[in-house]
PQR file of N, CA, C, O and H, with PARSE charges and radii, in Angstrom:
ATOM      1  N   MET A   1      54.847 -17.441 -78.526 -0.4000 1.5000
ATOM      2  CA  MET A   1      55.597 -19.313 -77.604 -0.0000 2.0000
ATOM      3  C   MET A   1      56.455 -19.024 -76.766  0.5500 1.7000
ATOM      4  O   MET A   1      56.317 -17.892 -76.303 -0.5500 1.4000
ATOM      5  N   THR A   2      57.301 -19.608 -76.381 -0.4000 1.5000
ATOM      6  CA  THR A   2      58.208 -20.866 -76.398 -0.0000 2.0000
ATOM      7  C   THR A   2      59.191 -21.882 -75.710  0.5500 1.7000
ATOM      8  O   THR A   2      59.220 -22.209 -74.524 -0.5500 1.4000
ATOM      9  H   THR A   2      57.413 -20.527 -76.757  0.4000 1.0000
ATOM     10  N   ILE A   3      60.137 -22.378 -76.941 -0.4000 1.5000
ATOM     11  CA  ILE A   3      60.139 -23.332 -77.183 -0.0000 2.0000
ATOM     12  C   ILE A   3      61.115 -23.856 -76.414  0.5500 1.7000
ATOM     13  O   ILE A   3      61.728 -22.788 -76.435 -0.5500 1.4000
ATOM     14  H   ILE A   3      60.113 -22.112 -77.905  0.4000 1.0000
ATOM     15  N   SER A   4      61.987 -24.720 -75.584 -0.4000 1.5000
ATOM     16  CA  SER A   4      62.627 -25.184 -74.508 -0.0000 2.0000
ATOM     17  C   SER A   4      62.855 -26.133 -74.960  0.5500 1.7000
ATOM     18  O   SER A   4      61.966 -26.593 -75.678 -0.5500 1.4000
ATOM     19  H   SER A   4      61.490 -25.587 -75.567  0.4000 1.0000
ATOM     20  N   ARG A   5      64.524 -27.188 -74.757 -0.4000 1.5000
ATOM     21  CA  ARG A   5      64.599 -28.241 -74.949 -0.0000 2.0000
ATOM     22  C   ARG A   5      64.622 -28.230 -73.202  0.5500 1.7000
ATOM     23  O   ARG A   5      64.792 -27.322 -72.389 -0.5500 1.4000
ATOM     24  H   ARG A   5      65.245 -26.814 -74.174  0.4000 1.0000
ATOM     25  N   THR A   6      64.269 -30.228 -73.018 -0.4000 1.5000
ATOM     26  CA  THR A   6      64.624 -30.371 -71.829 -0.0000 2.0000
ATOM     27  C   THR A   6      66.072 -30.689 -71.461  0.5500 1.7000
ATOM     28  O   THR A   6      66.992 -30.723 -72.278 -0.5500 1.4000
ATOM     29  H   THR A   6      64.130 -30.966 -73.678  0.4000 1.0000
ATOM     30  N   ALA A   7      66.244 -31.044 -69.432 -0.4000 1.5000
ATOM     31  CA  ALA A   7      68.038 -30.689 -69.751 -0.0000 2.0000
ATOM     32  C   ALA A   7      67.595 -32.087 -69.987  0.5500 1.7000
ATOM     33  O   ALA A   7      66.448 -32.534 -69.977 -0.5500 1.4000
ATOM     34  H   ALA A   7      65.496 -31.016 -68.769  0.4000 1.0000
ATOM     35  N   ARG A   8      68.980 -32.827 -70.249 -0.4000 1.5000
ATOM     36  CA  ARG A   8      69.111 -34.552 -70.139 -0.0000 2.0000
ATOM     37  C   ARG A   8      70.724 -35.273 -69.504  0.5500 1.7000
ATOM     38  O   ARG A   8      71.499 -34.382 -69.154 -0.5500 1.4000
ATOM     39  H   ARG A   8      69.911 -32.463 -70.257  0.4000 1.0000
ATOM     40  N   SER A   9      71.055 -36.132 -69.399 -0.4000 1.5000
ATOM     41  CA  SER A   9      71.897 -35.819 -68.366 -0.0000 2.0000
ATOM     42  C   SER A   9      71.988 -38.263 -68.035  0.5500 1.7000
ATOM     43  O   SER A   9      71.151 -39.134 -67.798 -0.5500 1.4000
ATOM     44  H   SER A   9      70.426 -36.855 -69.684  0.4000 1.0000
ATOM     45  N   PHE A  10      73.556 -38.219 -68.255 -0.4000 1.5000
ATOM     46  CA  PHE A  10      73.573 -39.869 -69.003 -0.0000 2.0000
ATOM     47  C   PHE A  10      73.812 -40.673 -66.977  0.5500 1.7000
ATOM     48  O   PHE A  10      74.429 -40.121 -66.065 -0.5500 1.4000
ATOM     49  H   PHE A  10      74.236 -37.512 -68.447  0.4000 1.0000
ATOM     50  N   ARG A  11      73.014 -42.148 -66.909 -0.4000 1.5000
ATOM     51  CA  ARG A  11      73.977 -42.218 -65.675 -0.0000 2.0000
ATOM     52  C   ARG A  11      74.635 -43.740 -66.161  0.5500 1.7000
ATOM     53  O   ARG A  11      74.477 -44.404 -67.186 -0.5500 1.4000
ATOM     54  H   ARG A  11      72.513 -42.597 -67.649  0.4000 1.0000
ATOM     55  N   TYR A  12      75.174 -43.884 -65.333 -0.4000 1.5000
ATOM     56  CA  TYR A  12      76.244 -45.494 -65.845 -0.0000 2.0000
ATOM     57  C   TYR A  12      76.808 -46.153 -64.171  0.5500 1.7000
ATOM     58  O   TYR A  12      77.085 -45.684 -63.067 -0.5500 1.4000
ATOM     59  H   TYR A  12      75.302 -43.345 -64.500  0.4000 1.0000
ATOM     60  N   SER A  13      76.789 -46.635 -64.408 -0.4000 1.5000
ATOM     61  CA  SER A  13      77.446 -47.167 -63.057 -0.0000 2.0000
ATOM     62  C   SER A  13      77.409 -46.437 -61.712  0.5500 1.7000
ATOM     63  O   SER A  13      78.297 -46.846 -60.963 -0.5500 1.4000
ATOM     64  H   SER A  13      76.564 -47.016 -65.304  0.4000 1.0000
ATOM     65  N   GLY A  14      76.942 -45.854 -61.394 -0.4000 1.5000
ATOM     66  CA  GLY A  14      76.266 -45.246 -60.593 -0.0000 2.0000
ATOM     67  C   GLY A  14      76.679 -43.142 -60.611  0.5500 1.7000
ATOM     68  O   GLY A  14      76.547 -42.120 -59.936 -0.5500 1.4000
ATOM     69  H   GLY A  14      76.221 -45.522 -62.003  0.4000 1.0000
ATOM     70  N   LEU A  15      77.142 -43.592 -61.741 -0.4000 1.5000
ATOM     71  CA  LEU A  15      77.660 -41.899 -61.926 -0.0000 2.0000
ATOM     72  C   LEU A  15      76.537 -41.224 -62.385  0.5500 1.7000
ATOM     73  O   LEU A  15      75.498 -41.840 -62.623 -0.5500 1.4000
ATOM     74  H   LEU A  15      77.249 -44.422 -62.289  0.4000 1.0000
ATOM     75  N   ILE A  16      76.653 -39.796 -62.563 -0.4000 1.5000
ATOM     76  CA  ILE A  16      75.048 -38.586 -63.661 -0.0000 2.0000
ATOM     77  C   ILE A  16      76.385 -38.502 -63.987  0.5500 1.7000
ATOM     78  O   ILE A  16      77.408 -38.442 -63.304 -0.5500 1.4000
ATOM     79  H   ILE A  16      77.497 -39.295 -62.370  0.4000 1.0000
ATOM     80  N   LEU A  17      76.140 -38.512 -65.320 -0.4000 1.5000
ATOM     81  CA  LEU A  17      76.921 -38.096 -66.674 -0.0000 2.0000
ATOM     82  C   LEU A  17      76.568 -36.771 -67.086  0.5500 1.7000
ATOM     83  O   LEU A  17      75.595 -36.365 -66.452 -0.5500 1.4000
ATOM     84  H   LEU A  17      75.309 -38.561 -65.875  0.4000 1.0000
ATOM     85  N   PRO A  18      77.072 -35.843 -68.035 -0.5600 1.5000
ATOM     86  CA  PRO A  18      76.046 -34.509 -68.389  0.2800 2.0000
ATOM     87  C   PRO A  18      76.278 -34.616 -69.454  0.5500 1.7000
ATOM     88  O   PRO A  18      77.327 -35.042 -69.936 -0.5500 1.4000
ATOM     89  N   ASP A  19      75.016 -34.120 -70.194 -0.4000 1.5000
ATOM     90  CA  ASP A  19      75.215 -33.802 -72.088 -0.0000 2.0000
ATOM     91  C   ASP A  19      76.337 -32.965 -71.991  0.5500 1.7000
ATOM     92  O   ASP A  19      76.621 -31.855 -71.541 -0.5500 1.4000
ATOM     93  H   ASP A  19      74.163 -33.774 -69.803  0.4000 1.0000
ATOM     94  N   PRO A  20      77.070 -34.243 -72.793 -0.5600 1.5000
ATOM     95  CA  PRO A  20      78.161 -33.434 -74.227  0.2800 2.0000
ATOM     96  C   PRO A  20      78.092 -32.143 -74.856  0.5500 1.7000
ATOM     97  O   PRO A  20      78.959 -31.274 -74.950 -0.5500 1.4000
ATOM     98  N   ALA A  21      76.008 -32.193 -75.582 -0.4000 1.5000
ATOM     99  CA  ALA A  21      75.722 -30.775 -76.581 -0.0000 2.0000
ATOM    100  C   ALA A  21      74.640 -32.072 -76.310  0.5500 1.7000
ATOM    101  O   ALA A  21      74.544 -33.234 -75.915 -0.5500 1.4000
ATOM    102  H   ALA A  21      75.303 -32.899 -75.506  0.4000 1.0000
ATOM    103  N   SER A  22      73.915 -30.904 -76.850 -0.4000 1.5000
ATOM    104  CA  SER A  22      72.248 -31.371 -76.594 -0.0000 2.0000
ATOM    105  C   SER A  22      71.388 -31.663 -77.560  0.5500 1.7000
ATOM    106  O   SER A  22      70.243 -32.108 -77.481 -0.5500 1.4000
ATOM    107  H   SER A  22      73.993 -29.960 -77.171  0.4000 1.0000
ATOM    108  N   GLU A  23      72.595 -31.129 -79.274 -0.4000 1.5000
ATOM    109  CA  GLU A  23      71.964 -31.233 -80.143 -0.0000 2.0000
ATOM    110  C   GLU A  23      72.472 -32.808 -80.465  0.5500 1.7000
ATOM    111  O   GLU A  23      71.690 -33.304 -81.276 -0.5500 1.4000
ATOM    112  H   GLU A  23      73.525 -30.767 -79.338  0.4000 1.0000
ATOM    113  N   LEU A  24      73.616 -33.813 -80.053 -0.4000 1.5000
ATOM    114  CA  LEU A  24      73.723 -34.652 -80.523 -0.0000 2.0000
ATOM    115  C   LEU A  24      72.824 -35.786 -79.541  0.5500 1.7000
ATOM    116  O   LEU A  24      72.511 -35.581 -78.369 -0.5500 1.4000
ATOM    117  H   LEU A  24      74.251 -33.410 -79.395  0.4000 1.0000
ATOM    118  N   ASP A  25      72.377 -37.498 -80.647 -0.4000 1.5000
ATOM    119  CA  ASP A  25      71.621 -38.389 -80.634 -0.0000 2.0000
ATOM    120  C   ASP A  25      72.580 -38.997 -79.593  0.5500 1.7000
ATOM    121  O   ASP A  25      73.808 -38.925 -79.563 -0.5500 1.4000
ATOM    122  H   ASP A  25      72.631 -37.665 -81.600  0.4000 1.0000
ATOM    123  N   ILE A  26      71.572 -39.731 -78.583 -0.4000 1.5000
ATOM    124  CA  ILE A  26      72.297 -40.965 -77.835 -0.0000 2.0000
ATOM    125  C   ILE A  26      72.940 -41.796 -78.041  0.5500 1.7000
ATOM    126  O   ILE A  26      73.387 -42.530 -77.160 -0.5500 1.4000
ATOM    127  H   ILE A  26      70.574 -39.789 -78.607  0.4000 1.0000
ATOM    128  N   GLU A  27      73.319 -42.000 -80.061 -0.4000 1.5000
ATOM    129  CA  GLU A  27      73.552 -42.842 -80.097 -0.0000 2.0000
ATOM    130  C   GLU A  27      75.892 -42.463 -79.579  0.5500 1.7000
ATOM    131  O   GLU A  27      76.741 -43.022 -78.885 -0.5500 1.4000
ATOM    132  H   GLU A  27      72.955 -41.404 -80.777  0.4000 1.0000
ATOM    133  N   SER A  28      75.817 -41.107 -80.589 -0.4000 1.5000
ATOM    134  CA  SER A  28      77.261 -40.233 -80.236 -0.0000 2.0000
ATOM    135  C   SER A  28      77.550 -39.974 -79.112  0.5500 1.7000
ATOM    136  O   SER A  28      78.694 -40.136 -78.688 -0.5500 1.4000
ATOM    137  H   SER A  28      75.127 -40.653 -81.153  0.4000 1.0000
ATOM    138  N   VAL A  29      75.986 -39.242 -77.963 -0.4000 1.5000
ATOM    139  CA  VAL A  29      76.795 -39.427 -76.521 -0.0000 2.0000
ATOM    140  C   VAL A  29      77.700 -40.221 -76.374  0.5500 1.7000
ATOM    141  O   VAL A  29      78.867 -40.060 -76.018 -0.5500 1.4000
ATOM    142  H   VAL A  29      75.057 -39.111 -78.308  0.4000 1.0000
ATOM    143  N   ARG A  30      76.757 -41.682 -76.846 -0.4000 1.5000
ATOM    144  CA  ARG A  30      77.348 -43.444 -76.089 -0.0000 2.0000
ATOM    145  C   ARG A  30      78.694 -43.113 -76.268  0.5500 1.7000
ATOM    146  O   ARG A  30      79.411 -42.850 -75.303 -0.5500 1.4000
ATOM    147  H   ARG A  30      75.809 -41.813 -77.135  0.4000 1.0000
ATOM    148  N   SER A  31      79.400 -43.096 -78.281 -0.4000 1.5000
ATOM    149  CA  SER A  31      80.021 -42.836 -78.259 -0.0000 2.0000
ATOM    150  C   SER A  31      81.473 -41.556 -77.953  0.5500 1.7000
ATOM    151  O   SER A  31      82.676 -41.768 -78.104 -0.5500 1.4000
ATOM    152  H   SER A  31      78.817 -43.310 -79.066  0.4000 1.0000
ATOM    153  N   PHE A  32      80.651 -40.006 -77.406 -0.4000 1.5000
ATOM    154  CA  PHE A  32      82.292 -40.153 -76.580 -0.0000 2.0000
ATOM    155  C   PHE A  32      82.280 -40.607 -75.908  0.5500 1.7000
ATOM    156  O   PHE A  32      82.954 -41.623 -76.077 -0.5500 1.4000
ATOM    157  H   PHE A  32      79.674 -39.834 -77.283  0.4000 1.0000
ATOM    158  N   TYR A  33      81.582 -40.510 -74.372 -0.4000 1.5000
ATOM    159  CA  TYR A  33      81.817 -41.392 -73.549 -0.0000 2.0000
ATOM    160  C   TYR A  33      82.447 -42.428 -73.329  0.5500 1.7000
ATOM    161  O   TYR A  33      82.737 -42.613 -72.146 -0.5500 1.4000
ATOM    162  H   TYR A  33      81.034 -39.685 -74.235  0.4000 1.0000
ATOM    163  N   SER A  34      83.055 -43.854 -74.699 -0.4000 1.5000
ATOM    164  CA  SER A  34      83.455 -44.791 -74.327 -0.0000 2.0000
ATOM    165  C   SER A  34      85.109 -44.328 -74.507  0.5500 1.7000
ATOM    166  O   SER A  34      86.053 -45.014 -74.114 -0.5500 1.4000
ATOM    167  H   SER A  34      82.820 -43.705 -75.660  0.4000 1.0000
ATOM    168  N   ALA A  35      85.210 -43.162 -75.112 -0.4000 1.5000
ATOM    169  CA  ALA A  35      86.606 -42.836 -74.976 -0.0000 2.0000
ATOM    170  C   ALA A  35      87.234 -42.373 -73.025  0.5500 1.7000
ATOM    171  O   ALA A  35      88.169 -41.640 -72.704 -0.5500 1.4000
ATOM    172  H   ALA A  35      84.443 -42.605 -75.432  0.4000 1.0000
ATOM    173  N   THR A  36      86.497 -42.964 -72.337 -0.4000 1.5000
ATOM    174  CA  THR A  36      86.915 -42.674 -71.485 -0.0000 2.0000
ATOM    175  C   THR A  36      86.213 -43.680 -70.697  0.5500 1.7000
ATOM    176  O   THR A  36      86.920 -43.907 -69.716 -0.5500 1.4000
ATOM    177  H   THR A  36      85.737 -43.559 -72.599  0.4000 1.0000
ATOM    178  N   TYR A  37      84.754 -44.657 -70.651 -0.4000 1.5000
ATOM    179  CA  TYR A  37      84.532 -45.239 -70.840 -0.0000 2.0000
ATOM    180  C   TYR A  37      84.338 -46.576 -71.263  0.5500 1.7000
ATOM    181  O   TYR A  37      83.625 -47.392 -70.679 -0.5500 1.4000
ATOM    182  H   TYR A  37      84.179 -44.472 -71.448  0.4000 1.0000
ATOM    183  N   PRO A  38      84.960 -46.768 -72.244 -0.5600 1.5000
ATOM    184  CA  PRO A  38      84.868 -48.336 -73.214  0.2800 2.0000
ATOM    185  C   PRO A  38      84.527 -49.029 -72.979  0.5500 1.7000
ATOM    186  O   PRO A  38      84.675 -49.868 -73.868 -0.5500 1.4000
ATOM    187  N   GLU A  39      83.631 -49.675 -71.553 -0.4000 1.5000
ATOM    188  CA  GLU A  39      82.538 -50.851 -71.983 -0.0000 2.0000
ATOM    189  C   GLU A  39      81.137 -50.404 -71.974  0.5500 1.7000
ATOM    190  O   GLU A  39      80.248 -51.234 -71.785 -0.5500 1.4000
ATOM    191  H   GLU A  39      83.511 -48.993 -70.831  0.4000 1.0000
ATOM    192  N   LEU A  40      80.772 -48.725 -72.227 -0.4000 1.5000
ATOM    193  CA  LEU A  40      79.730 -48.019 -73.194 -0.0000 2.0000
ATOM    194  C   LEU A  40      79.623 -48.580 -74.294  0.5500 1.7000
ATOM    195  O   LEU A  40      78.694 -47.932 -74.777 -0.5500 1.4000
ATOM    196  H   LEU A  40      81.495 -48.051 -72.381  0.4000 1.0000
ATOM    197  N   THR A  41      79.934 -49.406 -75.134 -0.4000 1.5000
ATOM    198  CA  THR A  41      80.126 -49.323 -76.295 -0.0000 2.0000
ATOM    199  C   THR A  41      79.995 -50.616 -76.603  0.5500 1.7000
ATOM    200  O   THR A  41      80.320 -50.978 -77.734 -0.5500 1.4000
ATOM    201  H   THR A  41      80.689 -49.933 -74.742  0.4000 1.0000
ATOM    202  N   THR A  42      79.315 -51.896 -75.313 -0.4000 1.5000
ATOM    203  CA  THR A  42      78.540 -52.469 -75.320 -0.0000 2.0000
ATOM    204  C   THR A  42      77.301 -51.933 -73.910  0.5500 1.7000
ATOM    205  O   THR A  42      77.122 -52.506 -72.836 -0.5500 1.4000
ATOM    206  H   THR A  42      79.051 -51.602 -74.394  0.4000 1.0000
ATOM    207  N   ALA A  43      77.079 -51.517 -74.083 -0.4000 1.5000
ATOM    208  CA  ALA A  43      76.032 -51.307 -73.068 -0.0000 2.0000
ATOM    209  C   ALA A  43      75.054 -50.747 -73.347  0.5500 1.7000
ATOM    210  O   ALA A  43      75.271 -49.678 -73.917 -0.5500 1.4000
ATOM    211  H   ALA A  43      77.224 -51.052 -74.956  0.4000 1.0000
ATOM    212  N   ALA A  44      73.503 -51.116 -73.123 -0.4000 1.5000
ATOM    213  CA  ALA A  44      72.420 -51.095 -74.055 -0.0000 2.0000
ATOM    214  C   ALA A  44      71.677 -49.640 -72.619  0.5500 1.7000
ATOM    215  O   ALA A  44      71.565 -49.441 -71.410 -0.5500 1.4000
ATOM    216  H   ALA A  44      73.326 -51.985 -72.660  0.4000 1.0000
ATOM    217  N   VAL A  45      71.403 -49.070 -73.908 -0.4000 1.5000
ATOM    218  CA  VAL A  45      70.221 -47.803 -73.247 -0.0000 2.0000
ATOM    219  C   VAL A  45      68.893 -47.963 -72.689  0.5500 1.7000
ATOM    220  O   VAL A  45      68.168 -48.529 -73.507 -0.5500 1.4000
ATOM    221  H   VAL A  45      71.494 -49.232 -74.890  0.4000 1.0000
ATOM    222  N   THR A  46      68.370 -47.711 -71.735 -0.4000 1.5000
ATOM    223  CA  THR A  46      67.225 -47.495 -70.919 -0.0000 2.0000
ATOM    224  C   THR A  46      66.488 -45.621 -71.060  0.5500 1.7000
ATOM    225  O   THR A  46      67.102 -44.565 -71.210 -0.5500 1.4000
ATOM    226  H   THR A  46      68.960 -47.251 -71.071  0.4000 1.0000
ATOM    227  N   GLY A  47      65.600 -45.776 -70.983 -0.4000 1.5000
ATOM    228  CA  GLY A  47      64.841 -44.536 -71.024 -0.0000 2.0000
ATOM    229  C   GLY A  47      64.755 -43.862 -72.198  0.5500 1.7000
ATOM    230  O   GLY A  47      64.995 -44.423 -73.268 -0.5500 1.4000
ATOM    231  H   GLY A  47      65.101 -46.634 -70.861  0.4000 1.0000
ATOM    232  N   PRO A  48      64.352 -42.400 -72.097 -0.5600 1.5000
ATOM    233  CA  PRO A  48      64.168 -42.321 -70.775  0.2800 2.0000
ATOM    234  C   PRO A  48      63.113 -41.654 -69.465  0.5500 1.7000
ATOM    235  O   PRO A  48      61.914 -41.508 -69.700 -0.5500 1.4000
ATOM    236  N   GLU A  49      63.696 -41.281 -68.105 -0.4000 1.5000
ATOM    237  CA  GLU A  49      62.834 -40.938 -67.406 -0.0000 2.0000
ATOM    238  C   GLU A  49      63.411 -39.781 -67.073  0.5500 1.7000
ATOM    239  O   GLU A  49      64.590 -39.427 -67.068 -0.5500 1.4000
ATOM    240  H   GLU A  49      64.671 -41.399 -67.915  0.4000 1.0000
ATOM    241  N   ILE A  50      61.784 -38.899 -66.617 -0.4000 1.5000
ATOM    242  CA  ILE A  50      61.686 -37.257 -66.294 -0.0000 2.0000
ATOM    243  C   ILE A  50      62.122 -37.578 -64.379  0.5500 1.7000
ATOM    244  O   ILE A  50      61.503 -37.917 -63.370 -0.5500 1.4000
ATOM    245  H   ILE A  50      60.826 -39.187 -66.620  0.4000 1.0000
ATOM    246  N   VAL A  51      63.212 -37.300 -64.663 -0.4000 1.5000
ATOM    247  CA  VAL A  51      63.397 -37.124 -62.210 -0.0000 2.0000
ATOM    248  C   VAL A  51      63.999 -35.626 -62.462  0.5500 1.7000
ATOM    249  O   VAL A  51      65.120 -35.308 -62.862 -0.5500 1.4000
ATOM    250  H   VAL A  51      63.715 -37.025 -65.483  0.4000 1.0000
ATOM    251  N   ASP A  52      62.922 -34.839 -62.109 -0.4000 1.5000
ATOM    252  CA  ASP A  52      62.741 -34.062 -61.653 -0.0000 2.0000
ATOM    253  C   ASP A  52      63.601 -32.500 -62.466  0.5500 1.7000
ATOM    254  O   ASP A  52      64.540 -31.731 -62.257 -0.5500 1.4000
ATOM    255  H   ASP A  52      62.012 -35.097 -61.785  0.4000 1.0000
ATOM    256  N   GLY A  53      61.974 -32.879 -63.939 -0.4000 1.5000
ATOM    257  CA  GLY A  53      62.291 -32.265 -65.121 -0.0000 2.0000
ATOM    258  C   GLY A  53      63.616 -32.026 -65.523  0.5500 1.7000
ATOM    259  O   GLY A  53      63.979 -30.935 -65.962 -0.5500 1.4000
ATOM    260  H   GLY A  53      61.211 -33.504 -64.109  0.4000 1.0000
ATOM    261  N   THR A  54      64.788 -33.574 -65.314 -0.4000 1.5000
ATOM    262  CA  THR A  54      65.983 -34.251 -66.548 -0.0000 2.0000
ATOM    263  C   THR A  54      65.312 -35.208 -67.173  0.5500 1.7000
ATOM    264  O   THR A  54      64.421 -35.628 -66.434 -0.5500 1.4000
ATOM    265  H   THR A  54      64.492 -34.460 -64.957  0.4000 1.0000
ATOM    266  N   LEU A  55      65.349 -35.999 -68.696 -0.4000 1.5000
ATOM    267  CA  LEU A  55      65.281 -36.197 -69.171 -0.0000 2.0000
ATOM    268  C   LEU A  55      66.550 -37.851 -69.112  0.5500 1.7000
ATOM    269  O   LEU A  55      67.416 -37.904 -69.986 -0.5500 1.4000
ATOM    270  H   LEU A  55      66.073 -35.658 -69.296  0.4000 1.0000
ATOM    271  N   VAL A  56      66.479 -38.887 -68.156 -0.4000 1.5000
ATOM    272  CA  VAL A  56      68.141 -39.405 -67.600 -0.0000 2.0000
ATOM    273  C   VAL A  56      67.660 -40.764 -68.310  0.5500 1.7000
ATOM    274  O   VAL A  56      66.691 -41.513 -68.433 -0.5500 1.4000
ATOM    275  H   VAL A  56      65.776 -38.844 -67.446  0.4000 1.0000
ATOM    276  N   TYR A  57      69.114 -40.553 -68.728 -0.4000 1.5000
ATOM    277  CA  TYR A  57      68.884 -42.433 -70.107 -0.0000 2.0000
ATOM    278  C   TYR A  57      69.863 -43.009 -68.788  0.5500 1.7000
ATOM    279  O   TYR A  57      70.002 -42.368 -67.746 -0.5500 1.4000
ATOM    280  H   TYR A  57      69.901 -39.944 -68.629  0.4000 1.0000
ATOM    281  N   THR A  58      70.434 -44.201 -69.030 -0.4000 1.5000
ATOM    282  CA  THR A  58      71.157 -44.408 -68.177 -0.0000 2.0000
ATOM    283  C   THR A  58      71.557 -46.100 -69.485  0.5500 1.7000
ATOM    284  O   THR A  58      70.726 -46.676 -70.186 -0.5500 1.4000
ATOM    285  H   THR A  58      70.321 -44.721 -69.876  0.4000 1.0000
ATOM    286  N   PHE A  59      72.419 -46.282 -69.410 -0.4000 1.5000
ATOM    287  CA  PHE A  59      73.642 -47.457 -70.055 -0.0000 2.0000
ATOM    288  C   PHE A  59      74.017 -48.359 -68.939  0.5500 1.7000
ATOM    289  O   PHE A  59      74.956 -48.039 -68.210 -0.5500 1.4000
ATOM    290  H   PHE A  59      73.094 -45.813 -68.841  0.4000 1.0000
ATOM    291  N   THR A  60      73.335 -49.501 -68.739 -0.4000 1.5000
ATOM    292  CA  THR A  60      73.607 -50.736 -68.656 -0.0000 2.0000
ATOM    293  C   THR A  60      74.669 -51.870 -68.956  0.5500 1.7000
ATOM    294  O   THR A  60      74.347 -52.849 -69.629 -0.5500 1.4000
ATOM    295  H   THR A  60      72.572 -49.761 -69.331  0.4000 1.0000
ATOM    296  N   LYS A  61      75.805 -51.732 -68.496 -0.4000 1.5000
ATOM    297  CA  LYS A  61      76.868 -52.988 -68.557 -0.0000 2.0000
ATOM    298  C   LYS A  61      76.214 -53.967 -69.077  0.5500 1.7000
ATOM    299  O   LYS A  61      75.242 -54.457 -68.502 -0.5500 1.4000
ATOM    300  H   LYS A  61      76.067 -50.937 -67.949  0.4000 1.0000
ATOM    301  N   ALA A  62      76.771 -54.503 -70.543 -0.4000 1.5000
ATOM    302  CA  ALA A  62      76.493 -56.453 -71.429 -0.0000 2.0000
ATOM    303  C   ALA A  62      77.422 -56.984 -70.425  0.5500 1.7000
ATOM    304  O   ALA A  62      78.630 -56.815 -70.258 -0.5500 1.4000
ATOM    305  H   ALA A  62      77.560 -54.106 -71.010  0.4000 1.0000
ATOM    306  N   ILE A  63      75.826 -58.223 -69.297 -0.4000 1.5000
ATOM    307  CA  ILE A  63      76.760 -59.771 -68.776 -0.0000 2.0000
ATOM    308  C   ILE A  63      77.623 -60.273 -69.670  0.5500 1.7000
ATOM    309  O   ILE A  63      77.062 -60.367 -70.761 -0.5500 1.4000
ATOM    310  H   ILE A  63      74.845 -58.361 -69.432  0.4000 1.0000
ATOM    311  N   GLY A  64      78.576 -60.584 -69.694 -0.4000 1.5000
ATOM    312  CA  GLY A  64      78.561 -61.417 -70.918 -0.0000 2.0000
ATOM    313  C   GLY A  64      79.697 -62.498 -70.174  0.5500 1.7000
ATOM    314  O   GLY A  64      79.957 -62.287 -68.990 -0.5500 1.4000
ATOM    315  H   GLY A  64      79.032 -60.507 -68.807  0.4000 1.0000
ATOM    316  N   THR A  65      80.178 -63.329 -70.681 -0.4000 1.5000
ATOM    317  CA  THR A  65      80.967 -64.584 -70.824 -0.0000 2.0000
ATOM    318  C   THR A  65      82.270 -63.399 -71.414  0.5500 1.7000
ATOM    319  O   THR A  65      82.131 -62.293 -71.936 -0.5500 1.4000
ATOM    320  H   THR A  65      79.966 -63.500 -71.643  0.4000 1.0000
ATOM    321  N   LYS A  66      83.850 -64.380 -70.981 -0.4000 1.5000
ATOM    322  CA  LYS A  66      84.720 -64.330 -71.833 -0.0000 2.0000
ATOM    323  C   LYS A  66      85.069 -65.363 -72.602  0.5500 1.7000
ATOM    324  O   LYS A  66      84.455 -66.429 -72.585 -0.5500 1.4000
ATOM    325  H   LYS A  66      83.963 -65.278 -70.557  0.4000 1.0000
ATOM    326  N   GLY A  67      85.868 -65.180 -73.182 -0.4000 1.5000
ATOM    327  CA  GLY A  67      86.455 -66.740 -73.977 -0.0000 2.0000
ATOM    328  C   GLY A  67      86.572 -66.626 -75.270  0.5500 1.7000
ATOM    329  O   GLY A  67      86.955 -67.584 -75.942 -0.5500 1.4000
ATOM    330  H   GLY A  67      86.367 -64.314 -73.197  0.4000 1.0000
TER
END
């Protein structure tokens, strides 16, 4: 018997972001990508949904008011 991990990918604002490391949890992946996309620090995570055999997580930007 062979056990294999299902591939993951992450969506944000129309972009598909590859999994930086399969051993990272979702919060660590968010932290990793927040260096490039700072708004991810407050984004909600939904999923996973399975698309073509890949687990897809979606980061959704939080909507709020400034001030």
